N, C-alpha and C positions, 0 to 999 in steps of 0.2 A: 264466330262474329263478335264484335265488341263495340260498345258505345261508352265513351267516357265524357261525363258532364262535369265541367269544372267552372270556377269563377272566371277563367280566362277564355272560355268558349266551349265548343262542342267538337269532339273528335271521335271518329269511328270508322269501321270498315263498311264499304259500300255493299248494299244488298241486305237481305234477311227481313226480319220482322221489326216493325216500329218499336222503339224503346229498347231494342236489343242490339241494334247496329245503326249505322247512319243511312237511314232511308229518306226518300223524298219527303215523307210526312215530318220526320224529325228536322230536316233542313228548313221546311216551311215554319214549323213551330218556333224554332229558335230565331229565325230571321224576323218573324213577326213580333216575338217578345222583345228583341233588341230594338227593332225599328219603332215599336210603340213607346219604349222608354225614351229614345232619342227625340221623337216628336213631342212628347209631353214635357221634356226638360228644356225645350227650345223657348227662349224668352220672346223672340219675335214671332208672333203667331199669324201675322198677315201674309207670310210667304211660306211655302212648303219647306220642310226639313230637307237636308241634302246629305247623302251618304256616298262615299267613294268606295268602290270595290275593285279588286284585282285578283288574279289567280296564278298559281304556278302551272307547270306543264302536265299535271296528272291526267290520266285517262278519263277520270270522272269530272274533270274541271269544268268543261263546258256545260255538262248536265247540271251540276250543282250551281253554276253561275246563272243559268236560266231560271232555276227555281228561286234563287235569292233575289234576282232582279224583279221577277214577276211579283214576288211577295211584297217587296218594298214599294213597288209602284202601286200595288193594291191597297197599301196603307196610306197612300197620298204623299209618298216621299219621292223626291227627285233623285235619280241615280246617275252618278258619273262612273262609267265603266271603263277601267283601264285595260281590260282584257288580259292577255298574258303579261305578267309583270313580276315584281319581286316584293317581298314583305317590306323592306325599307323604302321602296319606291312608293308603295301605297301609303305608308306612314307620312312620307314627305308630301305627297299629293293631298292627303286629307287636310293638312294644315294650310298648304298653299291655296287650296280651293276655298278655304273658309267653311269647310263642311262641318256638319254636326257630329259626324262619326265616320268610321270606316270598317270594312269587313275584308279580311284577306282569306281567300279560299286556298288553304294549304295545310297539309299535315306535316310540314317541315321535313324531319329526317325519317318519318315513318315510311314503310314500304308502299308500293303502288296501290294496294287495295284500300288504303286509308285515305280519308280526306277530312277536312276540318273547317270550321268557321272561327277565325281569330278576330276578336272584336276590339275596335279602337275608339277612343274618345275624340273630342274635337281638336285636341292637340296632336293627334296622330300617335298617341301612346296607348298601350294596352289599358283596358278599363280596370278600375280598382275593384276590390273585393265586394264592396257594398253594391255596386252596379251589377257585378257578376252574379251575386246571389239573387238579385231581383230578376235578372234574365232567367235564371233557373226556375224561380218561383212562377213567373208568368208563363213560361213554356209548359211547365207541369200542369198549371191550372187552365191553360188556354185563355189567359186573361189578356185579350187584345181584340180590337175591333177594326174593321176595314172601312175604307173611304167609299162614298157613293161615286157613281160613274163620272159625274162632272168634276170630281176633285181627285182623280187618279194622278199619280206622279208621272214625271217624264223621265225618259231614258236617253242619256247622251254618251256616246263612246268618245274616249280621248286617249289616243295612242302616243301622245307626245311626252309622257312623263319619264320614260326610260332615258331619253335624250336629255331632258331637263335635269334628271338625277345625275347623269354623267357630267353635265356642265357644272353642276354645283360641286361635285368632287374635284374637278379640275381647277375650280376657282378657290378652293379652300386654302387659306394662307400657308399652312404647314406642308402642303403638297409641293414637292420640289421636282417639277417636270423636267427642268433642265438637267439636273443631276441624273435622273432616271434615264433620260434620252441619251446622255453621253455613254451610258453603259451598253446600249444596244442589245438588250436582253433577248434571248430566245427562250420561249416559255411553252410548256405543255399544260393545257387546261382540261380538267375533267368536269364537264358541265352536267353530268348525270341526267341527260335527256330531258332537261327542264329549262327554265327561263334564264338561267345563267348564260346559256348559249347566245341569248339575244343582247347581252350587255357586257359580260366580262371580257371577251376578246376585243370588243370595241374600246373598252376602257384601257386595256393594255396597249393597243396601238396608239391611242391618244396620248398615253404617257410616254411613248417613244420606244416601245418594244419593236424590234426589227422583224421578228417572226413569232407567230402564235400558232401552235399546233393544237387543234381542238379534238378531243376524243369524247364520245358519247354526246355529240353535238346536235343530234336530231331531236327536236322538241316533240316527243310523242308519249311521254309519261311511262314508257316501258323501260324502267330503270335497268341499266345494264348490270348493276350490282346493288347490294344493299345501299340505300342512299345516305346513310349516316357516314360522314367523312372521318371514319376511323381507320387506323393503319391496316387492319385486316381486310378492309374493303377497297384498298387503293393500290393493290399489287399491279394492276394493269397500268395505272398512272406512273408508278415507280419505274416499271420496266420501260415505259415509253420515254421517260425523261432520259434514261441511260441510252436507249436506242437512238434517240434524236440528238444526243450530245447537247441537251438543253442546259440552260443555266439553272433552272429550277422548274418545279411543277406547282400548280395550284388546283385545289379541289374546293368546291362549294357544295352546299346542300341544295335541295330542289327549290327553296324559296330565297336563297342567296343572302341569308343572314348569318351563316357560319362559314368559316374560312380556315384552311390549313395549307401548309407549304411542304413540298418535297424537295430535298437537297439534290445537288447535281449527281450524286452517286446513287440516287434512288432511296436513300434513307429519309426517315421522317424528321422534319424540323421539330415536330411536337405540337399538337393542337393547343396544349396548355400555354405554349410559349409564343403563340401568335399574339395574344394580349400582352404578354410580358415585353416582347420586343417593341410593339407599338407604343405601350405605355412608357418604355424607356426613352423612345424618341420624343414623344410629346412632353415628358417631364424634363428633357434636356433643353426644351424651348421655353417652358414656363413651369415654375414650381407650383405644385398643388397636391391635392389629395386624390386617392384612387379607391375604387370599390370593385370587388369581385364577390361571387357567391362563395359560401364556405366549403364547397366541394372543389374549389380551384387551388392551384399550386401556391405554396407559401413564397415562391420566388417573386411574385408581384409585391408582396409586403416588403421584401428585402430591397428590391429595386426602388420602390417608393421612398423608403427611409434613406437610402443612399443618396437620392436626388433631393432630399430635404422636405419631403411631404409626409403625410400620414395615410396609412392604409386602414380601410374599414371593411369588415366582412358583412355580407347580407344573406338572407335566406335565398334559396335557389329559386330561380324564375326571373325573367327579364323585368317584370313589373316591380319585383322586390329590389333588384339591383338599381333600377332607375330611381325608385323612391329613396333609397339610401344615398345615391349620388346627389340628389337634390338637397337632402338634409345636410350633408357634409361639404357641399359645393365642390364635388370632385371634378377634375379636369379631364379625366379619362376613366373608363371602367368597362365592365363586361363580364364574360363568363369563360371558364377554362375550356369550354367546348369550341373555342374559336369565334366567339361572339364579341365584337368590338363595338363599344358605345362611345361616341364622341359628342358630348353634350352641347357644344356650341355649333355642331352640325345638325344633329337632331337626336332626341332621346330614344334611340332604338338600335338594336344590333344591325350592323350594316357591313357586309363583306366588301362592298365597293370602296368605301372610304378606308376600310381596313387594308385593302390591297395597296391603295395609293400611299398611305402613311408608312406601311411596312416597307415598301420599295423605296420611299424617300429616305428611310433610315438605312436600308441595306445598300443603297447606291453610294453611300459615303465609305463603305468598306472596300478594301482593295483586293480581297480574295473572294472565294466562292461562298455559297450559302452554308455549306458544311462548316467552314471556318468561322463564319458569322455566328453560327449557333454556339460556338465555344465561348462567346461573350457571356453566356448565361449558365447558371448551375445545372447540374444533371440530377434533378430530383425525379423520382419515379412515382407515378400514380397508377395503382392497380384498379381498374374499373370493372365492376362485376354487377350481376343482377340475379335475383331469385324471383321466379314467377309465382304469383299468388293465386291460390284457388279461392273460390267463393267462400265467404264465411271466416276467413283467417282474421284473428283478432290482433292486428298489428300493434295497437297501443299497449296491449297486455304483454306482447313479446318485448317491446322496447322497455317497459317497466322492469321486466326481469333482467334484461341486459344491464340496465342502469344499476340494479342492485349488485350484479356480479362485478361491475367495474366502478363501484362507488368510491374507491380510493384514487381514481383518476379524474382529472379535470373534465367536466362534461358540459356541453352546451345543448340545450333543448329548444332553441329558437326555431329550428327547422329540422324535424326528425331528431336525430341523436348524433352528436359529434363527440368523440372520445379522444383525448390526447394521451400519447405515450412518449414522454420526454419531447424530442423534436419531431416525432411522427404523429400521425393522426388517422382516424377512420371516421367516415361520415355515413350514416345509415338514414335513408329516407324513402318514403313511398313516392313513386313517380306521379307527376301531374298528367302525364300523357299515355301511360301504359300501366296495366295491372301487375306491377312489379315493385320489389324493394331494390333500390340501388345501394351498392356497397362500394364506396371509394376509399382507398387508403393511400397515404403518401409517406415516403421515406427517402433517405439519401441513397438507399440500396434497393434495387429492383426485387430481389428475393424477399427482403424484409417487408416491403409493401404488399407483395403477394401473400406472404404468410399471415400478415395481420388481417387482410381481407378474408383469407380462408378460415382463420380462427373465428371471425365474427359470422361468416356464412354458416359454419358448423353450429354455432350457438343458435342462430335463427332456425335452422332446419330441425334442431333438437327440440326447440320450444314450440314450433308449429306442428310437430308430428303428434 
């Protein structure tokens, strides 16, 4: 069992002992800690604070939802409950409702035994490090108090926001519905038994797709495969695209903030290139800057410079990408895991606006998606991880690696990034799992794999 407490929220496996996994007690403590901060920071004290919540399709979702709602009400907070929803929908709703914060109940790409509380500020964006640290402190100290019976909060369900989200996507100025509809696409969508099934097919039909074939469309949380949309998990989708003679396939993760495409021959478009293609389209309409995290492909930098903008790297994590985007006034950004952030839509990864912009770009291409992919370079990222045992001194390991590669350019803003001429490797501990991630990029697949293997060998030697 596992429980990961971070400044962005709490994530863990369901069941077990409090403090060691995500139990009912842990859910209550963290909900109470966050709710107390939200209430105290509210400037208008004459009316109750208001928090929006929503959940993905996980097996534990309703149970965790009930705990969070009851805890917030007991603090005197009014709750707007979206029920089954998506991460970007909750983000949009939080701002639209003028709420004081939001909570998304999802463990994103983690397997079905996991769940999490992702915490949002009043702007519908992930809380910053200082608020996150205070949530952790209060939860640990049980530093919160509950409201008397005559000041309990109210609970209101609102299931309108998926449609509102869809309408906002369709109304976005750069979405070219006419061009997409003229193509009459046939699409296969893998909704991974979660809330993507409630909105992605509807979006595609609204954009003008003539046929949408849904696989894993029952929202039951019993994920048909590992829910992270990586190539090795999408073989069924690839095969179905070919079998159905579809134009392409789409995969989203359980909370619909990550997105990837499959070409008509069943090959992967490449999750790294979802952002590259969308950025290319946006930059063709308006010149500006871009941001991605430093584990993402260098292709975004090249596209940005080609279009007359400047590229800026950020530390890994959506909150870090958003922060850098605001500083450099980026017009598009995101992460190489298929996360698209369109700032004048909202500051959050959003697969729905990503789909609409990607297809607006692709619709101007006269051939298939496989041919469209050839517009972009073939760089290869080898993505690996090493599981960590309790007590492993990661900073000490990274210090030794820095010494070994001291003659190479090194960036320590987020873990350790080492450059090798035009290649790079990025080592960092995960915010969501007890692992070290090792990503390496090169023009050649074997070179990227070999760089990653070399650093993995260094880590294993130093931690043994």
